[in-house]
C-alpha positions in Angstrom: 32.2 100.6 216.1 33.4 103.4 218.3 32.5 106.9 217.5 35.4 109.1 216.5 36.8 111.3 219.2 36.9 114.8 218.0 39.5 116.8 220.0 38.8 120.2 221.6 39.9 123.3 219.7 42.9 124.1 222.0 44.0 120.4 221.7 43.6 120.6 217.9 45.8 123.7 217.7 48.4 122.0 219.9 48.4 118.9 217.8 48.8 120.9 214.6 51.6 122.9 216.1 53.3 119.7 217.3 52.9 118.1 213.8 54.2 121.2 212.0 57.3 121.4 214.3 58.1 117.7 213.8 60.3 116.5 211.1 57.6 114.1 209.8 57.7 113.4 206.1 54.2 112.0 206.3 51.6 114.0 204.3 48.8 113.5 206.8 47.9 114.9 210.2 47.9 112.6 213.2 45.0 110.1 213.1 43.1 111.9 215.8 42.8 114.9 213.4 42.8 113.0 210.1 39.9 110.6 210.9 37.2 113.2 211.7 38.4 115.2 208.6 38.0 112.2 206.4 34.7 111.3 207.8 33.4 114.9 207.4 34.7 115.5 203.9 35.4 112.1 202.3 32.0 111.5 200.7 31.8 115.0 199.3 35.3 114.9 197.8 34.6 111.5 196.3 31.4 112.8 194.7 33.2 115.8 193.2 36.0 113.7 191.9 33.5 111.4 190.2 31.6 114.2 188.6 34.8 115.9 187.4 36.1 112.7 186.0 32.9 112.1 184.1 33.1 115.7 182.8 36.7 115.2 181.7 35.7 112.0 179.9 32.9 113.8 178.0 35.4 116.5 176.9 37.8 113.8 175.8 35.1 112.2 173.7 34.1 115.6 172.2 37.5 115.7 170.6 36.2 113.1 168.2 34.6 116.0 166.4 38.0 117.7 166.0 39.5 114.4 164.9 36.8 114.1 162.2 37.5 117.5 160.8 41.2 117.8 161.3 42.5 114.3 160.5 39.7 112.6 158.6 42.2 110.1 157.1 42.8 108.5 160.6 39.4 109.2 162.1 38.6 105.5 162.2 41.7 104.8 164.2 40.9 107.7 166.6 37.3 106.3 166.9 38.6 102.8 167.8 41.2 104.1 170.3 38.8 106.6 172.0 35.6 104.4 172.1 37.1 101.0 172.0 40.1 101.3 174.3 40.2 104.5 176.4 36.5 104.7 177.2 36.1 101.1 178.4 39.3 101.4 180.4 38.2 104.6 182.0 34.7 103.3 182.9 36.2 100.1 184.4 38.7 102.2 186.4 36.1 104.7 187.6 33.7 102.0 188.6 36.3 100.0 190.5 37.6 103.1 192.2 34.2 104.5 193.2 32.4 101.3 193.9 32.1 102.0 197.6 
């Protein structure tokens, strides 16, 4: 596996200027810039996304308390939907997405 070539600062500036002046509709920099960026920040961003997703899932489950107090007549349905459908689907999705 080859080590990534990180361009010099003046080359980076030139590549960015060239990319900005082009009519590219692509939402990524050229590979020579994008690859080192992904290598440097990818693991940290993935970890943050995992933690924030877990936090959001916990907040979602806390709403069971509101369901219990505000709509007690359909609490069982909310319980089944939240714990029996949404939670397992979320866990499966998160584990398949973040497995690597």
